[in-house]
Each structure stands twice: as C-alpha cells, then as structure tokens.
C-alpha positions as CSV (number, residue, x, y, z in Angstrom):
1,M,56.0,143.2,-63.6
2,A,58.7,145.7,-62.7
3,T,57.6,149.2,-61.9
4,A,59.4,152.3,-63.1
5,K,61.6,154.0,-60.5
6,Q,60.2,157.4,-59.5
7,P,62.5,160.4,-59.6
8,A,63.9,161.5,-56.3
9,A,62.6,165.0,-56.6
10,V,59.8,166.5,-58.7
11,P,58.3,169.9,-58.7
12,T,55.6,170.4,-56.0
13,A,53.0,173.0,-55.0
14,V,54.8,173.5,-51.6
15,S,55.3,177.2,-50.9
16,V,59.0,178.2,-51.2
17,D,58.4,181.1,-48.9
18,E,57.0,178.9,-46.2
19,F,59.8,176.3,-46.6
20,L,62.5,179.0,-46.3
21,A,60.8,180.7,-43.4
22,G,60.7,177.4,-41.6
23,N,64.4,177.3,-41.2
24,P,65.3,177.9,-37.5
25,D,68.6,179.5,-38.2
26,E,68.3,183.3,-38.9
27,R,71.6,183.5,-40.9
28,R,70.7,180.5,-43.0
29,R,67.3,182.0,-43.7
30,A,69.0,185.3,-44.9
31,D,71.5,183.3,-47.0
32,A,68.7,181.3,-48.6
33,G,66.7,184.4,-49.4
34,R,69.8,186.0,-51.0
35,L,70.7,182.8,-52.9
36,R,67.1,182.5,-54.1
37,A,67.3,186.1,-55.5
38,I,70.6,185.4,-57.2
39,M,69.4,182.2,-58.8
40,S,66.1,183.6,-60.0
41,E,67.9,186.7,-61.5
42,L,70.5,184.5,-63.3
43,T,68.1,181.9,-64.6
44,G,65.2,184.1,-65.3
45,E,63.0,181.4,-63.5
46,P,60.9,181.5,-60.4
47,A,61.7,179.3,-57.4
48,V,59.9,176.1,-57.1
49,M,60.1,173.4,-54.5
50,W,61.4,170.1,-55.9
51,G,60.6,167.4,-53.4
52,S,60.5,168.4,-49.8
53,S,63.8,170.2,-49.5
54,I,65.2,171.6,-52.8
55,V,64.5,175.0,-54.1
56,G,64.9,174.7,-57.9
57,F,64.8,177.1,-60.8
58,G,63.6,176.1,-64.3
59,S,64.1,172.5,-65.5
60,Y,65.9,170.4,-68.0
61,H,65.6,166.9,-69.2
62,Y,68.6,164.5,-68.9
63,T,69.3,161.1,-70.3
64,Y,72.2,159.0,-69.0
65,E,74.3,156.6,-71.2
66,S,72.4,153.8,-69.3
67,G,69.2,155.1,-70.8
68,R,67.8,156.4,-67.5
69,S,66.2,159.8,-67.9
70,G,64.3,162.4,-66.0
71,D,63.9,166.0,-65.2
72,A,65.8,168.2,-62.8
73,P,66.1,171.9,-61.9
74,L,68.5,173.9,-64.0
75,V,70.1,174.9,-60.7
76,G,68.9,174.6,-57.1
77,F,69.8,174.7,-53.5
78,S,68.8,173.4,-50.1
79,P,69.4,175.4,-46.8
80,R,70.5,172.5,-44.6
81,K,71.6,172.7,-41.1
82,Q,75.4,172.6,-41.7
83,H,75.6,174.0,-45.2
84,L,73.8,175.7,-48.1
85,V,73.9,172.9,-50.7
86,L,73.9,174.2,-54.3
87,Y,73.0,171.7,-57.0
88,L,75.1,172.3,-60.1
89,T,76.1,170.1,-63.0
90,G,75.9,166.4,-62.4
91,G,79.2,164.7,-62.0
92,G,82.5,166.1,-60.8
93,V,82.1,169.7,-60.0
94,E,85.7,169.9,-58.8
95,E,87.0,168.9,-62.2
96,Q,84.5,170.8,-64.3
97,Y,85.0,174.1,-62.5
98,A,88.4,173.8,-60.9
99,E,89.6,177.3,-61.8
100,L,86.4,179.0,-60.6
101,L,86.4,176.9,-57.4
102,A,90.0,177.9,-56.7
103,R,88.7,181.5,-56.6
104,L,85.4,181.0,-54.8
105,G,86.5,180.9,-51.1
106,P,85.7,178.3,-48.5
107,H,83.6,175.5,-49.8
108,R,83.4,171.7,-50.2
109,A,82.4,170.1,-53.5
110,G,81.4,166.7,-54.7
111,N,79.2,164.9,-57.2
112,G,77.4,167.9,-58.6
113,C,77.0,169.6,-55.3
114,L,78.6,172.7,-53.7
115,Y,78.6,173.1,-50.0
116,L,78.9,176.6,-48.5
117,K,78.8,177.6,-44.8
118,R,77.9,181.3,-45.5
119,L,77.4,183.3,-48.6
120,D,79.4,186.2,-47.1
121,D,82.6,183.9,-47.0
122,V,82.6,183.4,-50.8
123,D,83.3,185.6,-53.8
124,E,79.8,186.4,-55.1
125,S,81.0,187.1,-58.6
126,V,82.6,183.7,-58.9
127,L,79.4,182.1,-57.4
128,R,77.4,183.9,-60.1
129,Q,79.7,182.5,-62.8
130,L,79.2,179.0,-61.5
131,I,75.4,179.4,-61.5
132,E,75.4,181.0,-65.0
133,R,77.7,178.3,-66.4
134,T,75.6,175.5,-65.0
135,T,72.4,177.1,-66.4
136,Q,74.0,177.3,-69.8
137,V,75.1,173.7,-69.7
138,H,71.6,172.5,-68.7
139,R,70.0,174.6,-71.4
140,G,72.4,173.2,-74.0
141,I,73.9,176.5,-74.8
142,D,77.3,175.3,-73.5
143,R,77.9,171.7,-74.5
144,T,81.3,171.7,-72.9
145,T,81.4,171.4,-69.1
146,R,84.9,172.7,-68.9
147,Q,86.1,176.2,-68.2
C-alpha cells in the first residue's frame, strides 16, 4: 500500500525568535528581523516556523492540475548563508513580476523564489509591492498573477 507523501514544510512550534537569533551573521540577522516586520505588517499575520528553516506568514491551500495539494505560507523567507530567500508565488517569478523585478535592484529569481544579498540594496517600496501582490494572489483576491 502506497503512503501519502508528506509536505516538505509544515507549521511547527519552533520559536521564530530563537531561529533568527541563531544566525551567526549580524547583518543577516538584522535583515531577517526587518523582513519579518515587513511581511507581518503586509500580511497581518504573525511569523511562524514552517519546517526547520522557513519563516512563514499565514497560509493558503493549493491544488495543482495533477491533483496534488497542500498548504503553504502566504509569503515566507529563509535567512540563508549566501542570500535572504523570499518565497513568493509558485512558478516563474521572473515572468509574473518582470516589471517590478526590473525596478527592485540586485536580485536573482527562480521558481517562486527571490534571492537577495542585502535588503539595503533593493528598493523597499518595490519589495513591498511584490509581497503584497503575492499575498493577494494566495488569498484569491487577485486571480491574475500578472502585473
């Protein structure tokens, strides 16, 4: 009998404060704290650990054409060694948000993720638009994922 595949990340009781404080890079800790505040403000949701390394805000249920479904944070991030990784809409972030990304500043994007070296290097108003748009899409407010 086949067993159901478990989601890669689910909400946990791990402390977001402890997780973020455990990052050895002072600048990455500061950027993560700032990003946490921005995402919480824009989503109206508290930060929750999803799995062992994703700080997520709120949740939404998705179903792929294949029938696979699950839950994911509306938006989230992970303060990794090389980048802050922001989890936005699934799929091609570059295509969905081309105009905004052109104005964002230094970044790398791919498959629903946005990679930033430092928050001070990007235009915060554009970053906020990306987070707001993703939240609206995941809440079903904006069914188009185009600008």
